[in-house]
C-alpha positions, -999 to 999 in steps of 0.1 A, spaced: 7 -158 -155 -30 -157 -147 -50 -190 -148 -87 -194 -153 -102 -226 -140 -134 -241 -152 -160 -245 -123 -163 -283 -125 -161 -311 -100 -125 -318 -114 -111 -284 -123 -91 -281 -154 -72 -251 -168 -94 -232 -193 -72 -202 -202 -37 -189 -193 -30 -152 -195 3 -131 -191 9 -121 -156 8 -81 -154 22 -77 -118 30 -98 -88 42 -93 -52 66 -117 -33 49 -108 1 21 -111 3 21 -137 -25 -3 -121 -50 -5 -115 -87 -26 -95 -112 -38 -69 -88 -58 -39 -99 -56 -21 -66 -43 -23 -30 -61 -8 -1 -35 3 26 -52 3 59 -39 25 87 -53 34 121 -54 69 134 -43 55 169 -30 23 183 -10 17 163 -2 53 150 4 56 113 41 50 102 47 74 72 79 57 61 63 22 60 33 37 41 55 55 16 75 23 10 43 2 3 29 29 -20 63 30 -39 60 -7 -44 24 -5 -56 33 24 -80 64 6 -93 41 -24 -101 14 -4 -118 -11 -12 -90 -35 16 -80 -32 25 -43 -58 38 -19 -51 49 16 -77 42 43 -76 55 79 -97 37 106 -105 44 142 -115 80 132 -138 78 163 -108 79 185 -85 103 168 -82 125 138 -57 116 110 -43 150 109 -22 165 81 -10 131 68 -43 132 47 -33 162 29 2 148 19 -12 118 1 -42 137 -15 -18 163 -27 1 137 -48 -31 122 -63 -37 93 -40 -73 85 -30 -76 89 8 -106 75 28 -116 77 65 -137 49 79 -155 45 111 -156 5 114 -182 8 143 -206 29 124 -196 21 89 -193 58 79 -170 61 49 -171 25 39 -191 31 8 -162 50 -8 -138 21 -2 -165 -2 -17 -167 19 -49 -128 16 -52 -128 -22 -50 -159 -30 -70 -152 -51 -101 -114 -52 -94 -89 -77 -79 -78 -59 -48 -57 -68 -19 -62 -53 16 -28 -47 33 -20 -32 68 1 -34 99 -13 -57 128 -40 -40 147 -50 -12 123 -85 -27 119 -81 -44 85 -103 -73 94 -129 -49 109 -129 -29 78 -136 -59 57 -163 -70 80 -178 -34 76 -177 -38 38 -187 -74 36 -207 -86 68 -209 -120 54 -173 -126 59 -175 -125 97 -137 -123 100 -120 -129 134 -107 -96 150 -85 -90 179 -78 -62 204 -45 -42 205 -19 -56 229 -12 -28 254 22 -43 263 34 -45 226 14 -15 212 2 -36 183 -24 -61 174 -22 -98 172 -24 -116 137 -59 -128 131 -53 -134 94 -25 -160 90 -25 -165 53 -38 -148 22 -74 -155 18 -91 -146 -16 -129 -140 -17 -152 -135 -47 -170 -102 -38 -183 -69 -52 -180 -82 -88 -143 -90 -83 -118 -106 -60 -107 -94 -25 -74 -107 -9 -73 -104 29 -36 -106 38 -18 -112 72 -10 -82 92 28 -73 92 53 -58 115 74 -28 104 105 -49 98 86 -73 75 82 -47 48 118 -56 37 103 -88 25 77 -72 2 96 -60 -26 131 -44 -32 132 -15 -57 166 -9 -72 181 26 -64 182 34 -100 145 29 -105 134 43 -72 126 79 -83 100 63 -108 83 47 -78 76 82 -64 48 96 -85 52 133 -75 88 131 -89 76 126 -125 70 162 -133 105 173 -121 130 146 -130 133 158 -166 145 191 -154 177 177 -135 209 190 -148 222 154 -150 203 126 -166 215 101 -140 207 124 -111 200 104 -79 183 135 -63 204 133 -33 230 161 -34 237 166 -72 241 200 -86 210 213 -104 186 188 -91 150 198 -100 136 173 -76 153 188 -45 144 223 -57 107 212 -58 111 199 -22 125 232 -11 97 251 -30 70 230 -13 60 212 -46 69 177 -32 60 168 5 91 169 26 80 137 44 78 119 11 113 130 0 126 120 33 111 85 27 128 85 -6 161 92 10 158 64 34 148 39 8 176 50 -15 201 44 15 186 10 21 188 1 -18 223 13 -18 234 -14 7 221 -42 -14 243 -58 -40 228 -61 -75 231 -99 -75 209 -100 -43 
């Protein structure tokens, strides 16, 4: 549910609305969008992790945007084309000069949005670039570990840009297991680029793995679905297959 509190000295519940979506980790609900922050270098983008997080957002009806930082040090490469080709907005931001930040600001304005990213990608720096009044703590990359130290330790919600911005703790790769688990039977619906092809599969219960007459696999072979995205689907399907339904 969504609760609206009256702004009094002793707050009381004024209205209660139905909850339209929620995430287990980070613990958030009723999001309109998620800003997935990645760095071009140190740490380099992990396509599988990004695909998993985008699938979670799409499965919850939350609009994703992919942002690449540290573009002054390295180019993002062809990964940009992959996500733009499936209809996801991609932005490149220089946190030092602020170039590209306006496009992200337009995305979050008037919405309830979460900023999510691996440790050390420049998430706090991006938020500082967008909203200097936050003055969030930032930290340098650990050369020994190849990742950043957590500077955000809990979800912080800020009333900004006509909406709400949630700053979330940085995560490590293994922690994405705790974000959300999509059942294998629902996984193809979390990959938006599959939607135009699943209806053409020979079998209604096609898993798009090795079935005869699979239109999704044919689309991958023909270049209509990015190979890297399909590979992520296969890995996620394998992971989901190892989980019992009662879990």
